[in-house]
N, C-alpha and C positions, 0 to 999 in steps of 0.2 A: 525283844520284849524283856527277857531275863538277862542274858549275857550279850555283850556287844561283840558278837563274832559272826559277821556276815549280814546279808540283806534281811530286811524284815519280810514277812509274808512267807509263802511256801515256794519261792522261786528256786528251781533246781532241786526240788524235793517232792517228786511225784508220789513216791511210796508213802511218805508221811502224810501227804494230803489225802491219798486214798484210804489210809487207815482211819484218819480223822472223820472223813465223810461216811464211809461205809459202816464202821463200827458204831459210831454215834447215832447214825440213822437207824441201825438195827436195835440199839438200846431204846430209842424213843418208840419204835414200833412195838417192842415187847412191853414197854410201859403202858401203851394204849391197848394192848391185847394181852392182859395178864394170864389168860388161860393157856398160853403157849410158853410161859416162863419155865414151867417144869422141865421142858426139854433141854434147857440151857443151864440147869443147876449143876454145879461141880460137886457131884456126890461120889465120894470115894468108895463108900460101901457098895453102891450100885455097880461100880467098875470092878471091884474085887470079888464080890459075892454073886452078883447077877450077871457078870461078864458084859456089862454095857460099855464096851470100849469106846463107843462113839461119844460118850460124855467127855472123854479126854479132849476131844476136838471142840465140841459145842460149848462145854463148860469153861474152856480156857481161851475163848475168843471174845465173847460178848459180855459186857458188864450188865448186871441186872440192877445195880444201884446207880442212880443218876449222879450221886456225889462221887463215887468211884470213877465213873465215866468222865466227869468234868476234870477231876484232878489228873487222871491218866492222860487226858487230851492235852492239858497244859504241859505236861512233861514231854509228850511226844512232839508237841510243837517246838519246845526248846531243844530237844535232842535231834531235830532235823539237821543241825549243823554237822552231824556225823555223816548223814547221807550226802551232803554237799562235799564233805572232805574226802570220804572214801569211795563215793559212788553208790548208785542205787543197788547194784548187785552185792557188793560187800556188806552194805547196811542190811539188806534182806537176808544175807547169809548169817549175819550176827543174830538177827531176830529169830531166824529158823533154828540155829544151833542152840541158843539159850532157851528157846521154847521147848525143844526136845529134852535138853538136859534138866530143865526145871521140872518137867513132868516126872522124871525119875527121882529128882531130889524131893518132890512133894511126898512121894510114897515113903522114902527113907526117913524123912523128918517126922512124918505122922507115926510111923512104926517106932521110932526112937522116943517120941513124946508119949506114946501109949505104954512103952516099956518102963519109962522113968516115972510117970505119974499115974499109971493105970487108968487112963482116960482115953476113950476112943473118939477120935475126931471123925464125924460123919461127913460134914460139908466144909468146903473152903470157899472163899470169895471167888466169884466167877469173873472172867474177863481176861484180857491180854495184859495181865498185871506183872507176872514174873519177868517177861522180857523188858518191860518198862523199868522195873527195879534193876535189872542187869545192866541197863545203860548208864547207871550211876558209876559203874566201874571205870569205863573209859572217860566219863565226864570228870571224875575225880583225878584220874591219872594224866589226862591229856590237856584239859583246859586250864590255862593259868589263872590264878586267883589274884584279882586286882582290887585293892581297897577303894571303897566309894565314899563312906562316911563313918562316923563313930557315934555310938550311943553312950551317953554319960561319960564321954571322954575315955572309955576303956574298952568297950565292946566294938570290935571292927565289923562293919557291914561291907561285904565284898560283892562283886558282880555275880557270885554264885550263891549268895545267901538265900535269895527268894526261891531258887530251885530246890534247895534242901528243905525249906519251909513247906513247900508244896508236897515234897516227898514225905515229910513228917505228918502232914495232914492226911495223906493217903494211908500212911502206916497205921494211924489211930482210928481209921474209919470203921473197923470191924474187929471182933475179938481175935480171930486167927489170921489177920492180915500180916502179922509179924512173921508167921510161918511162910507165907508167900514171898515176903520181902527177903527173908533169909535164903529161901530157895533160889530166888532170882539173883541175888548178889553172889551166891556160891556158883551158880551157872555162869554168870557174867565173868567172874574171876577165872574160872577154868577155861572158858572160851577165849577170853582176852589174852591170857598167858599162853594159850595154845598147848595146854597139857595133853599129852598122848596124841599130838597131832590132830586135835579135834577140828581145827579149821579146814583140814583136808578131808575129813570124814563127813562133816555136817556143813553143807554149803548149797547154794542155789546153782543148779546146772546152767551151763552157758545157753543151751537151747531154750530153757525156760525163761532166762533173762531176755533173750532176743524176742521171744514170743510176747512177753509182757511189754517190751519196748515198743513193739508195733501195734499192740492191741490196747493196752491199758494206759500207757504213758500219754498218748494224745488226749485221753479223757481227763487226766488228772494233772496235766502240766499247767504251770502258772507263768504269766509274763513277768518280766523284770520290773520291780517297783520303781516308780519315778522319783519319789522322795524317800531317802533312806532314814532320816532322823527328824523328828518333830522339833519345833522351836523350843528353846530353853524355857524351863519353867522353874527357875531357881527362886529362892525365898527373897532375894534382894535384887535390885537392879544391876549391881555389879556382877552377881552370879549369872543372871540372865544374859548380860552383855558378853561375858566370857564364854558361855555356852553357845551363843550365836557365832562368836568368832571361831570357836572350834568346829562348828558345823560348816561354816564357810571354808575353812581350811580343808576339811575332809572332802567337801564337794569339789574344791579346786584340784585336789590331788587326784580324785577319781576322773575328773574331766581331762586332766593332763595325761593321765595314764592311758585312758581310752583313745585319746587323740594320737598318742605316741604309738600305740599298737596298730592303729589304722595306717599310720605313715610308714611303719616298718614292715608291713606285710609283704611288700615287693622288694624289700632289702633284707633278706635273711642274714642273720649274724650267728656265728658260732658261739657256744657257751650259754650261760644262764642269762636271766633278765638283768639288764643294767638299770637298776632302780635309781641310781644317782643321776643318770642322764635324763630320766623321765621327770624328776621333780627338782629342778635346779632352784626354783623360787623358794621352796621350803627349806632346802639345805642351807641356803645363804640367808635365811630370814633372821633379822636382828643383827646382822653383821655389817659394820661400816667399812666397806671395801673402798680403796682409793680408785678414782676413775682411771680407766685405761686410755692411753693416748691413741688416737685413730691410726697413726702410723704403725704403732705396735701391733694392731690387729691385722695389718696387711702382711706382716712378716711371718714366714712359715715357722711354726713351732713344733718341737718334738711331740710325739703322740702322748697325750695325757693318760694317767692311770685311770682305770675304770672306777675305782672306789675312792671315795674321799677318806681323808685321814682323821675325820672327826671321831672322838672316842665313843665307844659303844659299851654299855654295861654287859659284862660277861654273864651275869645272872639272867638277863633278859634273852640273850642269845641262847643260853642253855634251855630256857623254857620253850622257845620256838623249835629248837632241835628236838626236844622231847615230844613235841606235837607231831613230828614226822617230817619237818621241813629240813632242807639241807642247810649247812652252816653258812654257805656263801649267800643263799637267798635270804637267810635270817639277818646277816650283817647288812646286806644292801637295803632290805626293807626297814631296818631300824635306823640306819643312817638317813634314809630318805624321809622318814617320819619324825626326825629329831628325837629318837629314842622313845617314841610313844608306842608301847607294846600293843595297846588296843588297836591303834590305827595300822600298825604293821601286820597284826594278825588278820585284820579285815582284808587287807590287800592280798595276803597269801592265801586266804581261804576263798576269796571271791574270784581270784584269777590264777 
């Protein structure tokens, strides 16, 4: 929807799907039953003065504003790519860790704001907002920025621009949302950089992960989408034709890759995936190669190298390596996709 990194829908993202269904369902219920909204208000004075610690849980899970719920749902849907990449347990550990850290950061920032401006903040926006803002940290650091178009010939629009626009909309929805955003970004930066070994202190236990896998995952699992990309909707016929050609290329690559995986299940090979063997048609696309004599095909030839010698941009390799993939896989994926980093990222994330 926002970034071209993986399949559409909530395939391989049961936790993201569960958060979207449960939290939004509770938000709608509280909208229809306003007499119960007081129980879910994120009131800091009630926590500190009246010792209502339960408000830290209720007030920091369910949104009371439909606009906040809608924007945070769009961001959770986009950030599902991290659950596909790291796995559900690591993704849940990141949310849990940043949720706990941001609770502490909320109190520190409120006290600092009161000390500097002599203004006491009573309530903060309710909902699972701080962990959503914290996901902008790995999104900024791990997802490559690819230009899509330009406005007025100078302003670049990338595949990440719409995500930042939705985050800005959420940031300006209430007066003290900036404090929640600052708390979430700080917590996300601390947890992502593993300061003080926070990733070993705040994580989802293995037994809880297995329990959720057997009980909750069957309820929120999604099937693999059949169509990955809609037809091109460019402004001109040439643009639409090029988009359809790109769509056919991508579908062909996915079909060849899946077929090759099925054929090699009974023939295990050592080492990493051999991308160039899986996509020979794309690797040789546009090249006029001389025909090979039939007798030459019958002659035994020495073993060919696994990787093609086609040039690969080192900057694109570095981007894939920064996302956590090995250099060998990055090189093979880029060579197989004719240096198309979006297509290479799709293959590495999906498989």
